[in-house]
CHARMM internal coordinates of N, CA and C (Angstrom, degrees):
IC EDIT
DIST 1 N 1 CA 1.4525
DIST 1 CA 1 C 1.5397
ANGL 1 N 1 CA 1 C 110.00
DIST 1 C 2 N 1.3327
ANGL 1 CA 1 C 2 N 115.40
DIHE 1 N 1 CA 1 C 2 N -69.77
DIST 2 N 2 CA 1.4585
ANGL 1 C 2 N 2 CA 119.39
DIHE 1 CA 1 C 2 N 2 CA -179.56
DIST 2 CA 2 C 1.5204
ANGL 2 N 2 CA 2 C 110.16
DIHE 1 C 2 N 2 CA 2 C -113.81
DIST 2 C 3 N 1.3267
ANGL 2 CA 2 C 3 N 116.15
DIHE 2 N 2 CA 2 C 3 N 141.05
DIST 3 N 3 CA 1.4615
ANGL 2 C 3 N 3 CA 120.56
DIHE 2 CA 2 C 3 N 3 CA 177.22
DIST 3 CA 3 C 1.5224
ANGL 3 N 3 CA 3 C 108.64
DIHE 2 C 3 N 3 CA 3 C -110.73
DIST 3 C 4 N 1.3172
ANGL 3 CA 3 C 4 N 116.19
DIHE 3 N 3 CA 3 C 4 N 64.30
DIST 4 N 4 CA 1.4665
ANGL 3 C 4 N 4 CA 121.61
DIHE 3 CA 3 C 4 N 4 CA -178.98
DIST 4 CA 4 C 1.5250
ANGL 4 N 4 CA 4 C 108.51
DIHE 3 C 4 N 4 CA 4 C -104.64
DIST 4 C 5 N 1.3334
ANGL 4 CA 4 C 5 N 116.14
DIHE 4 N 4 CA 4 C 5 N 125.36
DIST 5 N 5 CA 1.4654
ANGL 4 C 5 N 5 CA 119.05
DIHE 4 CA 4 C 5 N 5 CA 178.69
DIST 5 CA 5 C 1.5164
ANGL 5 N 5 CA 5 C 109.26
DIHE 4 C 5 N 5 CA 5 C -90.54
DIST 5 C 6 N 1.3221
ANGL 5 CA 5 C 6 N 115.88
DIHE 5 N 5 CA 5 C 6 N 120.84
DIST 6 N 6 CA 1.4590
ANGL 5 C 6 N 6 CA 121.54
DIHE 5 CA 5 C 6 N 6 CA -180.00
DIST 6 CA 6 C 1.5239
ANGL 6 N 6 CA 6 C 109.27
DIHE 5 C 6 N 6 CA 6 C -119.94
DIST 6 C 7 N 1.3378
ANGL 6 CA 6 C 7 N 116.91
DIHE 6 N 6 CA 6 C 7 N 150.74
DIST 7 N 7 CA 1.4592
ANGL 6 C 7 N 7 CA 120.74
DIHE 6 CA 6 C 7 N 7 CA 178.14
DIST 7 CA 7 C 1.5303
ANGL 7 N 7 CA 7 C 111.77
DIHE 6 C 7 N 7 CA 7 C -55.32
DIST 7 C 8 N 1.3347
ANGL 7 CA 7 C 8 N 115.88
DIHE 7 N 7 CA 7 C 8 N -39.34
DIST 8 N 8 CA 1.4602
ANGL 7 C 8 N 8 CA 120.00
DIHE 7 CA 7 C 8 N 8 CA 179.40
DIST 8 CA 8 C 1.5274
ANGL 8 N 8 CA 8 C 110.49
DIHE 7 C 8 N 8 CA 8 C -77.83
DIST 8 C 9 N 1.3239
ANGL 8 CA 8 C 9 N 116.34
DIHE 8 N 8 CA 8 C 9 N -21.26
DIST 9 N 9 CA 1.4617
ANGL 8 C 9 N 9 CA 123.55
DIHE 8 CA 8 C 9 N 9 CA 168.09
DIST 9 CA 9 C 1.5124
ANGL 9 N 9 CA 9 C 115.94
DIHE 8 C 9 N 9 CA 9 C 70.83
DIST 9 C 10 N 1.3453
ANGL 9 CA 9 C 10 N 116.34
DIHE 9 N 9 CA 9 C 10 N 154.67
DIST 10 N 10 CA 1.4571
ANGL 9 C 10 N 10 CA 122.46
DIHE 9 CA 9 C 10 N 10 CA 171.60
DIST 10 CA 10 C 1.5129
ANGL 10 N 10 CA 10 C 114.30
DIHE 9 C 10 N 10 CA 10 C 92.72
DIST 10 C 11 N 1.3519
ANGL 10 CA 10 C 11 N 115.97
DIHE 10 N 10 CA 10 C 11 N 148.06
DIST 11 N 11 CA 1.4543
ANGL 10 C 11 N 11 CA 121.35
DIHE 10 CA 10 C 11 N 11 CA 178.52
DIST 11 CA 11 C 1.5269
ANGL 11 N 11 CA 11 C 110.47
DIHE 10 C 11 N 11 CA 11 C -67.16
DIST 11 C 12 N 1.3457
ANGL 11 CA 11 C 12 N 116.03
DIHE 11 N 11 CA 11 C 12 N -33.18
DIST 12 N 12 CA 1.4622
ANGL 11 C 12 N 12 CA 120.62
DIHE 11 CA 11 C 12 N 12 CA -178.35
DIST 12 CA 12 C 1.5263
ANGL 12 N 12 CA 12 C 110.75
DIHE 11 C 12 N 12 CA 12 C -61.65
DIST 12 C 13 N 1.3393
ANGL 12 CA 12 C 13 N 116.59
DIHE 12 N 12 CA 12 C 13 N -33.28
DIST 13 N 13 CA 1.4621
ANGL 12 C 13 N 13 CA 120.40
DIHE 12 CA 12 C 13 N 13 CA -178.21
DIST 13 CA 13 C 1.5251
ANGL 13 N 13 CA 13 C 110.89
DIHE 12 C 13 N 13 CA 13 C -69.17
DIST 13 C 14 N 1.3367
ANGL 13 CA 13 C 14 N 117.57
DIHE 13 N 13 CA 13 C 14 N -24.84
DIST 14 N 14 CA 1.4660
ANGL 13 C 14 N 14 CA 120.76
DIHE 13 CA 13 C 14 N 14 CA 178.11
DIST 14 CA 14 C 1.5309
ANGL 14 N 14 CA 14 C 109.07
DIHE 13 C 14 N 14 CA 14 C -64.93
DIST 14 C 15 N 1.3263
ANGL 14 CA 14 C 15 N 116.17
DIHE 14 N 14 CA 14 C 15 N -36.79
DIST 15 N 15 CA 1.4581
ANGL 14 C 15 N 15 CA 120.43
DIHE 14 CA 14 C 15 N 15 CA 178.28
DIST 15 CA 15 C 1.5184
ANGL 15 N 15 CA 15 C 110.46
DIHE 14 C 15 N 15 CA 15 C -64.11
DIST 15 C 16 N 1.3451
ANGL 15 CA 15 C 16 N 116.25
DIHE 15 N 15 CA 15 C 16 N -27.38
DIST 16 N 16 CA 1.4577
ANGL 15 C 16 N 16 CA 121.27
DIHE 15 CA 15 C 16 N 16 CA 178.48
DIST 16 CA 16 C 1.5162
ANGL 16 N 16 CA 16 C 112.56
DIHE 15 C 16 N 16 CA 16 C -79.21
DIST 16 C 17 N 1.3307
ANGL 16 CA 16 C 17 N 117.56
DIHE 16 N 16 CA 16 C 17 N -5.23
DIST 17 N 17 CA 1.4575
ANGL 16 C 17 N 17 CA 125.58
DIHE 16 CA 16 C 17 N 17 CA 179.21
DIST 17 CA 17 C 1.5271
ANGL 17 N 17 CA 17 C 113.13
DIHE 16 C 17 N 17 CA 17 C 40.13
DIST 17 C 18 N 1.3226
ANGL 17 CA 17 C 18 N 117.98
DIHE 17 N 17 CA 17 C 18 N -95.05
DIST 18 N 18 CA 1.4658
ANGL 17 C 18 N 18 CA 121.86
DIHE 17 CA 17 C 18 N 18 CA -174.82
DIST 18 CA 18 C 1.5296
ANGL 18 N 18 CA 18 C 111.24
DIHE 17 C 18 N 18 CA 18 C -58.86
DIST 18 C 19 N 1.3176
ANGL 18 CA 18 C 19 N 117.22
DIHE 18 N 18 CA 18 C 19 N -34.61
DIST 19 N 19 CA 1.4633
ANGL 18 C 19 N 19 CA 121.09
DIHE 18 CA 18 C 19 N 19 CA 178.70
DIST 19 CA 19 C 1.5180
ANGL 19 N 19 CA 19 C 109.61
DIHE 18 C 19 N 19 CA 19 C -62.94
DIST 19 C 20 N 1.3249
ANGL 19 CA 19 C 20 N 116.23
DIHE 19 N 19 CA 19 C 20 N -37.93
DIST 20 N 20 CA 1.4563
ANGL 19 C 20 N 20 CA 121.72
DIHE 19 CA 19 C 20 N 20 CA -179.01
DIST 20 CA 20 C 1.5223
ANGL 20 N 20 CA 20 C 111.23
DIHE 19 C 20 N 20 CA 20 C -79.40
DIST 20 C 21 N 1.3307
ANGL 20 CA 20 C 21 N 117.19
DIHE 20 N 20 CA 20 C 21 N -6.93
DIST 21 N 21 CA 1.4525
ANGL 20 C 21 N 21 CA 120.92
DIHE 20 CA 20 C 21 N 21 CA 179.98
DIST 21 CA 21 C 1.5153
ANGL 21 N 21 CA 21 C 112.30
DIHE 20 C 21 N 21 CA 21 C 90.89
DIST 21 C 22 N 1.3199
ANGL 21 CA 21 C 22 N 117.18
DIHE 21 N 21 CA 21 C 22 N 11.23
DIST 22 N 22 CA 1.4646
ANGL 21 C 22 N 22 CA 120.91
DIHE 21 CA 21 C 22 N 22 CA 177.68
DIST 22 CA 22 C 1.5264
ANGL 22 N 22 CA 22 C 108.45
DIHE 21 C 22 N 22 CA 22 C -84.22
DIST 22 C 23 N 1.3233
ANGL 22 CA 22 C 23 N 117.73
DIHE 22 N 22 CA 22 C 23 N 129.10
DIST 23 N 23 CA 1.4680
ANGL 22 C 23 N 23 CA 120.44
DIHE 22 CA 22 C 23 N 23 CA -179.68
DIST 23 CA 23 C 1.5251
ANGL 23 N 23 CA 23 C 111.98
DIHE 22 C 23 N 23 CA 23 C -56.11
DIST 23 C 24 N 1.3252
ANGL 23 CA 23 C 24 N 116.04
DIHE 23 N 23 CA 23 C 24 N 143.47
DIST 24 N 24 CA 1.4622
ANGL 23 C 24 N 24 CA 120.20
DIHE 23 CA 23 C 24 N 24 CA -179.33
DIST 24 CA 24 C 1.5256
ANGL 24 N 24 CA 24 C 110.42
DIHE 23 C 24 N 24 CA 24 C -62.17
DIST 24 C 25 N 1.3298
ANGL 24 CA 24 C 25 N 116.53
DIHE 24 N 24 CA 24 C 25 N -23.39
DIST 25 N 25 CA 1.4642
ANGL 24 C 25 N 25 CA 120.59
DIHE 24 CA 24 C 25 N 25 CA 178.03
DIST 25 CA 25 C 1.5181
ANGL 25 N 25 CA 25 C 110.28
DIHE 24 C 25 N 25 CA 25 C -60.44
DIST 25 C 26 N 1.3398
ANGL 25 CA 25 C 26 N 115.70
DIHE 25 N 25 CA 25 C 26 N -43.88
DIST 26 N 26 CA 1.4682
ANGL 25 C 26 N 26 CA 120.61
DIHE 25 CA 25 C 26 N 26 CA 179.09
DIST 26 CA 26 C 1.5205
ANGL 26 N 26 CA 26 C 109.75
DIHE 25 C 26 N 26 CA 26 C -62.90
DIST 26 C 27 N 1.3344
ANGL 26 CA 26 C 27 N 116.11
DIHE 26 N 26 CA 26 C 27 N -41.59
DIST 27 N 27 CA 1.4656
ANGL 26 C 27 N 27 CA 120.27
DIHE 26 CA 26 C 27 N 27 CA -179.60
DIST 27 CA 27 C 1.5228
ANGL 27 N 27 CA 27 C 110.31
DIHE 26 C 27 N 27 CA 27 C -61.37
DIST 27 C 28 N 1.3492
ANGL 27 CA 27 C 28 N 115.87
DIHE 27 N 27 CA 27 C 28 N -40.43
DIST 28 N 28 CA 1.4650
ANGL 27 C 28 N 28 CA 119.88
DIHE 27 CA 27 C 28 N 28 CA 179.86
DIST 28 CA 28 C 1.5207
ANGL 28 N 28 CA 28 C 110.51
DIHE 27 C 28 N 28 CA 28 C -63.88
DIST 28 C 29 N 1.3321
ANGL 28 CA 28 C 29 N 116.35
DIHE 28 N 28 CA 28 C 29 N -42.24
DIST 29 N 29 CA 1.4688
ANGL 28 C 29 N 29 CA 120.62
DIHE 28 CA 28 C 29 N 29 CA 179.67
DIST 29 CA 29 C 1.5219
ANGL 29 N 29 CA 29 C 110.05
DIHE 28 C 29 N 29 CA 29 C -62.32
DIST 29 C 30 N 1.3310
ANGL 29 CA 29 C 30 N 116.23
DIHE 29 N 29 CA 29 C 30 N -43.54
DIST 30 N 30 CA 1.4639
ANGL 29 C 30 N 30 CA 120.22
DIHE 29 CA 29 C 30 N 30 CA -179.78
DIST 30 CA 30 C 1.5198
ANGL 30 N 30 CA 30 C 110.18
DIHE 29 C 30 N 30 CA 30 C -63.60
DIST 30 C 31 N 1.3356
ANGL 30 CA 30 C 31 N 116.99
DIHE 30 N 30 CA 30 C 31 N -40.14
DIST 31 N 31 CA 1.4634
ANGL 30 C 31 N 31 CA 120.39
DIHE 30 CA 30 C 31 N 31 CA 179.17
DIST 31 CA 31 C 1.5262
ANGL 31 N 31 CA 31 C 110.04
DIHE 30 C 31 N 31 CA 31 C -63.88
DIST 31 C 32 N 1.3405
ANGL 31 CA 31 C 32 N 116.12
DIHE 31 N 31 CA 31 C 32 N -41.22
DIST 32 N 32 CA 1.4723
ANGL 31 C 32 N 32 CA 119.73
DIHE 31 CA 31 C 32 N 32 CA 178.60
DIST 32 CA 32 C 1.5193
ANGL 32 N 32 CA 32 C 110.52
DIHE 31 C 32 N 32 CA 32 C -62.07
DIST 32 C 33 N 1.3398
ANGL 32 CA 32 C 33 N 116.67
DIHE 32 N 32 CA 32 C 33 N -42.60
DIST 33 N 33 CA 1.4651
ANGL 32 C 33 N 33 CA 120.66
DIHE 32 CA 32 C 33 N 33 CA 179.53
DIST 33 CA 33 C 1.5219
ANGL 33 N 33 CA 33 C 110.08
DIHE 32 C 33 N 33 CA 33 C -62.15
DIST 33 C 34 N 1.3358
ANGL 33 CA 33 C 34 N 117.19
DIHE 33 N 33 CA 33 C 34 N -41.72
DIST 34 N 34 CA 1.4687
ANGL 33 C 34 N 34 CA 120.37
DIHE 33 CA 33 C 34 N 34 CA -179.70
DIST 34 CA 34 C 1.5250
ANGL 34 N 34 CA 34 C 109.49
DIHE 33 C 34 N 34 CA 34 C -62.85
DIST 34 C 35 N 1.3437
ANGL 34 CA 34 C 35 N 116.90
DIHE 34 N 34 CA 34 C 35 N -42.54
DIST 35 N 35 CA 1.4628
ANGL 34 C 35 N 35 CA 120.49
DIHE 34 CA 34 C 35 N 35 CA -179.86
DIST 35 CA 35 C 1.5294
ANGL 35 N 35 CA 35 C 109.84
DIHE 34 C 35 N 35 CA 35 C -63.43
DIST 35 C 36 N 1.3557
ANGL 35 CA 35 C 36 N 115.51
DIHE 35 N 35 CA 35 C 36 N -40.87
DIST 36 N 36 CA 1.4620
ANGL 35 C 36 N 36 CA 119.75
DIHE 35 CA 35 C 36 N 36 CA 179.40
DIST 36 CA 36 C 1.5215
ANGL 36 N 36 CA 36 C 110.33
DIHE 35 C 36 N 36 CA 36 C -63.41
DIST 36 C 37 N 1.3273
ANGL 36 CA 36 C 37 N 116.24
DIHE 36 N 36 CA 36 C 37 N -43.64
DIST 37 N 37 CA 1.4618
ANGL 36 C 37 N 37 CA 120.29
DIHE 36 CA 36 C 37 N 37 CA -179.78
DIST 37 CA 37 C 1.5255
ANGL 37 N 37 CA 37 C 110.57
DIHE 36 C 37 N 37 CA 37 C -63.05
DIST 37 C 38 N 1.3319
ANGL 37 CA 37 C 38 N 116.20
DIHE 37 N 37 CA 37 C 38 N -41.07
DIST 38 N 38 CA 1.4625
ANGL 37 C 38 N 38 CA 120.69
DIHE 37 CA 37 C 38 N 38 CA -178.89
DIST 38 CA 38 C 1.5282
ANGL 38 N 38 CA 38 C 110.39
DIHE 37 C 38 N 38 CA 38 C -65.44
DIST 38 C 39 N 1.3470
ANGL 38 CA 38 C 39 N 116.79
DIHE 38 N 38 CA 38 C 39 N -47.26
DIST 39 N 39 CA 1.4608
ANGL 38 C 39 N 39 CA 120.26
DIHE 38 CA 38 C 39 N 39 CA -178.94
DIST 39 CA 39 C 1.5254
ANGL 39 N 39 CA 39 C 110.20
DIHE 38 C 39 N 39 CA 39 C -70.06
DIST 39 C 40 N 1.3179
ANGL 39 CA 39 C 40 N 116.80
DIHE 39 N 39 CA 39 C 40 N -33.98
DIST 40 N 40 CA 1.4594
ANGL 39 C 40 N 40 CA 121.04
DIHE 39 CA 39 C 40 N 40 CA -179.90
DIST 40 CA 40 C 1.5197
ANGL 40 N 40 CA 40 C 111.80
DIHE 39 C 40 N 40 CA 40 C -66.06
DIST 40 C 41 N 1.3285
ANGL 40 CA 40 C 41 N 116.51
DIHE 40 N 40 CA 40 C 41 N -44.60
DIST 41 N 41 CA 1.4622
ANGL 40 C 41 N 41 CA 120.41
DIHE 40 CA 40 C 41 N 41 CA -179.40
DIST 41 CA 41 C 1.5266
ANGL 41 N 41 CA 41 C 110.18
DIHE 40 C 41 N 41 CA 41 C -69.87
DIST 41 C 42 N 1.3349
ANGL 41 CA 41 C 42 N 116.08
DIHE 41 N 41 CA 41 C 42 N -31.92
DIST 42 N 42 CA 1.4663
ANGL 41 C 42 N 42 CA 119.48
DIHE 41 CA 41 C 42 N 42 CA 179.07
DIST 42 CA 42 C 1.5294
ANGL 42 N 42 CA 42 C 109.96
DIHE 41 C 42 N 42 CA 42 C -70.27
DIST 42 C 43 N 1.3428
ANGL 42 CA 42 C 43 N 116.10
DIHE 42 N 42 CA 42 C 43 N -36.64
DIST 43 N 43 CA 1.4607
ANGL 42 C 43 N 43 CA 120.36
DIHE 42 CA 42 C 43 N 43 CA -179.21
DIST 43 CA 43 C 1.5283
ANGL 43 N 43 CA 43 C 111.02
DIHE 42 C 43 N 43 CA 43 C -69.80
DIST 43 C 44 N 1.3167
ANGL 43 CA 43 C 44 N 115.79
DIHE 43 N 43 CA 43 C 44 N -38.61
DIST 44 N 44 CA 1.4629
ANGL 43 C 44 N 44 CA 119.88
DIHE 43 CA 43 C 44 N 44 CA -178.15
DIST 44 CA 44 C 1.5237
ANGL 44 N 44 CA 44 C 109.76
DIHE 43 C 44 N 44 CA 44 C -92.51
END
COOR INIT
IC SEED 1 N 1 CA 1 C
IC BUILD
């Protein structure tokens, strides 16, 4: 999915967001995108 290199490392750490050191802002944006994708696919 994402190819982001983090000090804590690993795709699993991205799911941990704040634990991985990813700002909560990014997590919120990703959540919004997921909601948009879900509602978009449901609409179409």
